[in-house]
N, C-alpha and C positions, 0 to 999 in steps of 0.2 A: 422022164432024166428031167428035167427045168421043175418040175416039180416038189425032186428029191431035194436037187440043190440050193428052192428057196427053198423051203425049211427047212436044212442042216443051216442054213446062214442065219433060219429067224432066230432058232439053239441055239445057233455063237453069242448072235445080240443079241438076244435075254441073258443066257450063262456070263455075257461080258459087263453088258451094264451091270449084272446082280453084282461082279468082282471090283469091278467099279467103284459101287459101294458099298459092298464094306474094303476095300482100301480106305474108303476115307472115313469110315469110319476108324480106320486103328490109324493113320493119319491121325484121323484129334488125339483119339486115349492116350498114343503115342506123348508127341509134342505136352497134354496136360501132365502127366506122368514125368515125361522132363524136366514143367512148369515149378510140379509140386516137389521132384526129388531137387534140386537145382536151391531150392532156399532150406534143407535139408543138406545137403552134399558138397564140397564144392567139384568145380572142375576134371580135378589128377585125382582126387574120391574114386566119380562116377569115371575114369577113365583109369583106373585100375581095377574096376568091378567086372568093368570088361573085356579086360586082359592078362593076359596074366606078363611076371616081370616086377622086377624093384624100381617101382618111384621115387624121388623127394620129395618130402614133404615139405611140405609150405610152413612158415607161422599158422597161416590162418586154415591149414586140414591139419592142424591138431588142434589149435582153437576148438573151430571144429565137433574132430574126435573126442575130446572132450566133455566141451557138454554132450554131444548127442547120446555120452554113454550119465550123462549129471540127469538128465532131464527124456524122456522115454514117450515117446504113445503107449507103453504098459502102462505107466506111471496116471493115462489119464481116461487109456478104458477101463479098473481098478476099480479107479473110484469114484464113479458111477454105478457100479456095481455095491459100491458098499453097502450096513445099514449104517443108522443115526452110530449103532454107541462105535462100530468099525470107527466112525471120522473121530472118536478124540484120540491125538500124538502128543508125545511127545518129540519137543525139536531141543534137539540134543545137539553140542559143537565140540568140538574139540583139538586141542594146535597139535599135529603131525614133526618131528622130525624125518628133516628130507634132504638126497645126496646137493652139498653146500658148498660138491666142485660145477666151478664154472664150462660152459657149452657151447662153442661155440659153433656157428649153424658159415659151412662155408655156404651154400645158397640164398642162402638169405643176406651172408656178409654183415653176419649180427651176431654180437653176446650174448646172453641169456644169463643169469646168477648175478654174483654167490645165492639160492635160499638155500637160507636156515628152515621154514620152517613152512609149514602148511591149512590154514585156518578151512573146517571143514564141517558147516550146520548142514545136518541128519534131519529129519520128519521119523517119525516111527508107530506109526501103530500102539495103540493101551491095550486094546482088547481081541487086537489078531496081528498076524507076525509082518508086516512087511514093515519095510521102511524106502529114505529118499535122496539121498542128497543134492537138494535145493540148493548151497553156498559153497563154494572151494574158493581162495586169492591167499597168494603166497604173501613171508612174512609181515602177514595184517593182522593185528592184533581186537579179538573183537571188542565192539564198538557200541554202543547204546543208539547205532541208525541201520550201524548194520544188522542189531539183533528182531529190532524196532522192527524193521524193512521183509528179514525177513517172517517175523511174524506176520505184517498188514498179506506179504506171499497169501503165508499157507491162510490166512481165514479169508480169501478173495477168492482159492480153489478152491474151498467151500467143506475147509475140511475145523477140528471145533478143538485148538486149542491149551492146555488140561494144565500139562509142565515143562518147563524150562533145567536142564541137565547141562554140566559139565564133566568131559570123561574124566580129566588132570583135577584131582578136585586138590592138589597142594596150593595150585595158581587161580585167584582169586575173582571172580570176572561181574567187575559194575554191574548188571543186568541181572543178574541172578540172584547177587546181590538189594536192592530194589523190589524183586517181585519177593523175595524174602519176605521185606519187615512189610512191602504191603500188606499179603497176604495175613503176618498178623495181626497187621492191624483190625480188617476185611473181619478175620475170629474172639479173634478180642472183641468187637460191635457186641457179635454174635453170641457173645456168652452171656450179655445182662439181661 
């Protein structure tokens, strides 16, 4: 009987050690997952994912949600699978009208707006069907600095910018006009 008890105790200790090792691995993975999620989601967003019910979203929650929507991990994964010809892109920008009413956030005790327009920059594949927003701002006209920083970011990400366009053709944009003049000069030099 003592042998059976000793054998059962050895099995129990081995199983306990195995479970403790497994628990340690799970705790490390959970801590790593929480750290990774914390870089993307706010505490309120994580809490909302874990529990049911309504939450009061803070300004930070809303900004993070917009950022996640605009820049996704899928974009970076897709980039690595693209052929060289599929990395030729067009940078398009559009100024869209938004609801211009003032909004009061009672949780932050802050008034937002009024905003009349939102400026959005999109990168679109010329030889493939994909698009990705890369910039947005409220009541911000397109400037050379914004355009050139977007172009630099697109090139740093491994894409080749070929063309720029503005959806609203009734307005003239300085960056587009400068680009057209530069392209005409380059084209004329090649004709000689």
